[in-house]
C-alpha positions as CSV (number, residue, x, y, z in Angstrom):
1,X,-7.6,14.7,-0.1
2,X,-7.3,15.9,-3.7
3,X,-4.0,16.3,-5.5
4,X,-3.9,17.9,-9.0
5,X,-0.8,18.1,-11.1
6,X,1.6,18.3,-8.2
7,X,5.3,18.7,-9.0
8,X,8.4,19.0,-6.9
9,X,11.9,19.9,-8.2
10,X,15.2,20.4,-6.5
11,X,17.2,22.5,-8.9
12,X,17.7,20.4,-12.0
13,X,16.4,17.2,-10.4
14,X,12.7,16.3,-10.5
15,X,11.5,14.4,-7.4
16,X,8.0,13.8,-8.9
17,X,6.0,15.5,-11.6
18,X,2.4,16.0,-12.5
19,X,0.9,13.8,-9.8
20,X,-2.9,13.7,-9.5
21,X,-5.1,11.5,-7.3
22,X,-7.8,11.6,-4.7
23,X,-8.0,9.8,-1.4
24,X,-11.5,9.2,0.1
25,X,-12.4,9.6,3.8
26,X,-11.6,6.5,5.8
27,X,-9.6,4.9,3.0
28,X,-6.2,3.2,3.3
29,X,-4.3,4.4,0.2
30,X,-1.1,2.7,-0.7
31,X,1.8,4.6,-2.4
32,X,4.2,2.2,-4.0
33,X,7.4,2.7,-5.9
34,X,11.2,2.0,-6.0
35,X,13.8,4.0,-4.0
36,X,14.1,7.5,-5.5
37,X,10.6,7.4,-7.0
38,X,9.4,10.4,-5.0
39,X,7.2,8.7,-2.5
40,X,8.7,10.3,0.7
41,X,9.0,13.7,-1.0
42,X,5.3,13.5,-1.9
43,X,4.5,12.7,1.8
44,X,6.7,15.6,3.0
45,X,5.0,18.0,0.5
46,X,1.5,17.0,1.4
47,X,2.5,17.2,5.0
48,X,3.5,20.9,4.5
49,X,7.2,20.1,5.2
50,X,8.1,21.0,1.6
51,X,6.5,23.6,-0.7
52,X,5.5,22.2,-4.1
53,X,7.1,23.6,-7.3
54,X,3.7,23.6,-9.1
55,X,0.3,22.1,-8.9
56,X,-2.4,22.2,-6.2
57,X,-3.7,20.0,-3.5
58,X,-6.4,20.0,-0.8
59,X,-5.3,18.3,2.4
60,X,-7.8,17.7,5.3
61,X,-10.2,20.1,3.6
62,X,-7.7,22.9,3.2
63,X,-5.8,24.2,0.2
64,X,-2.1,23.3,0.4
65,X,-0.6,26.7,0.8
66,X,1.9,28.3,3.1
67,X,-0.8,30.3,4.8
68,X,-2.7,27.1,5.7
69,X,0.4,25.1,6.8
70,X,-0.2,25.4,10.6
71,X,-3.9,24.5,10.4
72,X,-3.2,21.5,8.0
73,X,-0.6,20.2,10.5
74,X,-3.2,20.4,13.2
75,X,-5.4,18.1,11.2
76,X,-2.9,15.5,10.0
77,X,-0.1,13.4,11.5
78,X,3.1,12.1,9.8
79,X,4.9,9.0,11.1
80,X,8.3,8.7,9.4
81,X,10.2,5.5,8.9
82,X,12.2,6.2,12.1
83,X,9.9,7.3,14.9
84,X,12.5,9.7,16.4
85,X,12.0,9.0,20.0
86,X,14.1,10.1,23.0
87,X,15.4,6.8,24.2
88,X,16.3,8.0,27.8
89,X,12.7,9.2,28.3
90,X,9.8,6.8,29.1
91,X,7.1,6.1,26.7
92,X,4.7,8.5,28.5
93,X,7.4,11.2,28.8
94,X,8.0,11.0,25.1
95,X,4.3,11.4,24.3
96,X,3.9,14.2,26.8
97,X,6.9,16.1,25.2
98,X,5.4,15.8,21.7
99,X,1.9,16.7,23.0
100,X,3.4,19.9,24.4
101,X,5.0,20.7,21.1
102,X,1.7,20.2,19.4
103,X,0.1,22.5,22.0
104,X,-2.6,19.9,22.7
105,X,-5.0,20.3,25.6
106,X,-6.0,17.5,28.0
107,X,-2.6,15.8,27.4
108,X,-2.9,13.1,30.0
109,X,-6.2,11.8,28.5
110,X,-4.8,12.0,25.0
111,X,-1.7,10.0,26.0
112,X,-3.8,7.3,27.7
113,X,-6.1,7.0,24.6
114,X,-3.1,6.8,22.2
115,X,-1.4,4.2,24.3
116,X,-4.6,2.2,24.7
117,X,-5.0,2.3,20.9
118,X,-1.6,0.7,20.3
119,X,-1.8,-1.7,23.3
120,X,1.0,-0.1,25.2
121,X,-0.7,1.3,28.3
122,X,1.1,-1.1,30.5
123,X,4.5,0.1,29.2
124,X,3.9,3.8,29.7
125,X,6.6,4.1,32.3
126,X,9.2,2.0,30.5
127,X,12.2,3.9,29.0
128,X,12.1,3.7,25.2
129,X,15.6,2.3,25.1
130,X,14.3,-0.9,26.7
131,X,11.7,-1.4,23.9
132,X,12.2,-3.6,20.8
133,X,12.0,-1.9,17.4
134,X,8.5,-3.1,16.9
135,X,7.3,-1.6,20.2
136,X,9.1,1.7,19.3
137,X,7.1,1.7,16.1
138,X,4.0,1.4,18.2
139,X,5.1,4.4,20.3
140,X,5.6,6.3,17.0
141,X,2.0,5.4,16.0
142,X,0.8,6.5,19.4
143,X,2.6,9.9,19.0
144,X,0.9,10.3,15.6
145,X,-2.5,9.6,17.1
146,X,-2.2,12.2,19.9
147,X,-3.8,14.9,17.8
148,X,-6.7,12.7,16.6
149,X,-5.6,13.3,13.0
150,X,-8.0,13.2,10.1
151,X,-5.3,12.0,7.8
152,X,-2.4,9.8,8.9
153,X,0.7,9.6,6.7
154,X,2.7,6.4,7.4
155,X,6.1,6.3,5.7
156,X,7.4,2.7,5.6
157,X,5.9,1.9,9.1
158,X,7.1,-1.8,9.0
159,X,10.6,-1.2,7.6
160,X,13.1,-3.5,9.4
161,X,10.5,-5.2,11.5
162,X,10.2,-9.0,11.9
163,X,7.0,-10.7,10.6
164,X,5.4,-10.8,14.1
165,X,6.0,-7.1,14.8
166,X,4.9,-6.2,11.3
167,X,1.7,-8.1,11.8
168,X,1.0,-6.1,15.0
169,X,1.4,-2.9,13.0
170,X,-0.9,-4.2,10.3
171,X,-3.6,-4.8,13.0
172,X,-3.2,-1.3,14.4
173,X,-3.6,0.2,10.9
174,X,-6.7,-1.9,10.3
175,X,-8.1,-0.7,13.6
176,X,-7.5,2.9,12.7
177,X,-9.3,2.3,9.4
178,X,-12.3,1.1,11.3
179,X,-12.2,4.2,13.4
180,X,-12.5,6.3,10.2
181,X,-8.9,7.6,10.0
182,X,-7.7,8.2,6.4
183,X,-4.3,6.5,6.0
184,X,-1.7,7.3,3.4
185,X,0.7,4.4,3.4
186,X,4.1,4.2,1.6
187,X,5.6,0.8,1.6
188,X,8.0,-1.5,-0.2
189,X,6.2,-4.6,1.0
190,X,3.8,-5.4,-1.8
191,X,2.0,-8.2,0.1
192,X,1.4,-5.6,2.9
193,X,-0.1,-3.2,0.4
194,X,-2.3,-5.9,-1.0
195,X,-3.6,-6.9,2.4
196,X,-4.2,-3.4,3.8
197,X,-5.0,-1.0,1.1
198,X,-8.3,-0.2,-0.5
199,X,-6.5,1.3,-3.5
200,X,-2.9,1.7,-4.5
201,X,-0.9,4.2,-6.6
202,X,2.3,3.0,-8.3
203,X,4.9,5.8,-8.5
204,X,8.0,6.2,-10.5
205,X,8.5,10.1,-10.4
206,X,5.1,10.1,-12.2
207,X,2.0,8.2,-11.1
208,X,2.0,5.2,-13.4
209,X,-1.4,3.8,-12.4
210,X,-3.9,3.9,-9.6
211,X,-6.8,1.6,-8.6
212,X,-7.8,-1.4,-6.5
213,X,-5.3,-4.3,-6.8
214,X,-7.9,-6.5,-8.5
215,X,-8.7,-3.7,-11.0
216,X,-5.0,-3.3,-11.8
217,X,-4.6,-7.1,-12.4
218,X,-7.5,-7.1,-14.8
219,X,-6.2,-4.0,-16.7
220,X,-2.7,-5.4,-17.1
221,X,-3.1,-9.2,-17.5
222,X,-5.3,-11.3,-19.7
223,X,-7.6,-13.8,-18.0
224,X,-6.3,-17.3,-18.2
225,X,-7.0,-20.8,-16.9
226,X,-4.2,-23.2,-16.0
227,X,-5.0,-26.8,-16.9
228,X,-2.9,-29.7,-15.8
229,X,-3.5,-33.3,-17.0
230,X,-1.8,-36.5,-16.2
231,X,-0.9,-37.2,-19.8
232,X,-0.9,-34.8,-22.8
233,X,-4.3,-34.5,-24.5
234,X,-4.3,-36.3,-27.9
235,X,-5.9,-33.4,-29.8
236,X,-6.2,-30.3,-27.4
237,X,-7.3,-28.0,-30.3
238,X,-10.3,-30.2,-30.9
239,X,-11.1,-30.4,-27.1
240,X,-10.8,-26.7,-26.4
241,X,-12.3,-25.3,-29.7
242,X,-15.7,-23.6,-29.4
243,X,-16.0,-24.0,-25.6
244,X,-17.9,-21.1,-23.9
245,X,-15.6,-18.4,-22.8
246,X,-12.5,-19.9,-24.3
247,X,-10.6,-17.7,-26.8
248,X,-7.5,-19.7,-27.4
249,X,-4.9,-22.0,-25.8
250,X,-1.2,-22.9,-25.8
251,X,0.9,-25.5,-24.0
252,X,2.2,-24.4,-20.6
253,X,5.8,-23.4,-20.4
254,X,6.4,-26.1,-17.8
255,X,5.3,-28.7,-20.3
256,X,2.8,-30.4,-18.1
257,X,-0.5,-28.7,-19.1
258,X,-2.1,-25.9,-21.0
259,X,-2.9,-22.2,-20.6
260,X,-6.3,-21.1,-21.9
261,X,-7.1,-17.5,-22.7
262,X,-10.7,-16.9,-21.5
263,X,-13.2,-14.1,-21.3
264,X,-14.6,-15.3,-18.0
265,X,-12.9,-18.0,-15.9
266,X,-16.2,-18.8,-14.1
267,X,-17.9,-19.5,-17.4
268,X,-15.1,-21.3,-19.0
269,X,-13.9,-23.6,-16.2
270,X,-16.9,-25.9,-16.0
271,X,-17.0,-26.3,-19.8
272,X,-13.3,-27.1,-20.0
273,X,-13.6,-29.7,-17.2
274,X,-16.5,-31.4,-19.0
275,X,-14.7,-31.4,-22.3
276,X,-11.6,-33.0,-20.8
277,X,-13.6,-35.7,-19.1
278,X,-15.4,-36.4,-22.3
279,X,-12.0,-36.7,-24.1
280,X,-10.9,-39.3,-21.4
281,X,-8.2,-37.0,-20.1
282,X,-7.1,-37.3,-16.5
283,X,-7.6,-33.8,-15.2
284,X,-5.3,-33.0,-12.2
285,X,-5.9,-29.3,-11.8
286,X,-7.9,-26.5,-13.2
287,X,-7.6,-23.0,-11.8
288,X,-7.6,-19.3,-12.9
289,X,-4.2,-17.7,-13.0
290,X,-3.6,-15.4,-10.1
291,X,-1.4,-12.4,-10.6
292,X,-0.2,-10.7,-7.4
293,X,0.3,-7.0,-6.8
294,X,4.0,-7.7,-7.2
295,X,3.3,-8.8,-10.8
296,X,1.5,-5.5,-11.4
297,X,4.3,-3.6,-9.8
298,X,7.0,-5.3,-11.9
299,X,5.0,-4.8,-15.1
300,X,5.0,-1.0,-14.5
301,X,8.3,-0.4,-12.8
302,X,11.4,-1.3,-14.8
303,X,13.8,1.5,-14.1
304,X,16.2,2.1,-11.2
305,X,15.3,5.7,-10.6
306,X,17.6,6.1,-7.6
307,X,20.7,5.2,-9.6
308,X,19.6,7.4,-12.6
309,X,19.1,10.5,-10.5
310,X,22.2,10.5,-8.4
């Protein structure tokens, strides 16, 4: 999937503007951003439910145009936050209904494969109203898999789920990745994105950045070592000066150690440890700083877009 300069406006309000990115075959691509940032509107646009205002895109090998809408929809699947099931119908009846809407052939075999993929084959005859929210999300995933999509758009698939149900959904997503399905995942759960996604894009009406989580951490944050000693070092400047890979230092804000700016933590850490031992310091801990995807997100997203655009 290739997106180039895509923009969507509703009258005077801009949902997203000048968005460009590529998603590789078999990749899990995370789309992150605050409420109102344009994530769901982007999914609806790429899923042919909305026409873009400007820009171009290629989805599942086809240009994103009105003329190609039907064929694109045959090659993709979109699972919204709420799966939209008919609660009085059984799991299998729901899937059979949607398979009919999609005009799919060999419906019984497709339903069996989809239910087997989400570990719900034994619940095929249960009414959907009897299922927990987590199991209904699994049925929603099964519905999305009926057409054997090349690209699967998942919009907040674990919203409102307890940790156990969310873990089950994560395992299903990982299984689909291994089968070669390209997954476009929007989520507010940053730990979820870090665990599942090959790359992430951070959105706030425009695409602020894109890359692997470790790449984004390196781009936004200096490399540092956290040093903790039992007692303050008598002359830390003399201990740390001239060590390989160490560019500078300052006392830790907690008051019980030091933060060292380094070019390469793997190079600097052994030298720092040897220097502290030579200075008769009791070294308690020495570790590289670890910034999470949440740190990257908060560094880039500062504005409540939803409140501003009401």
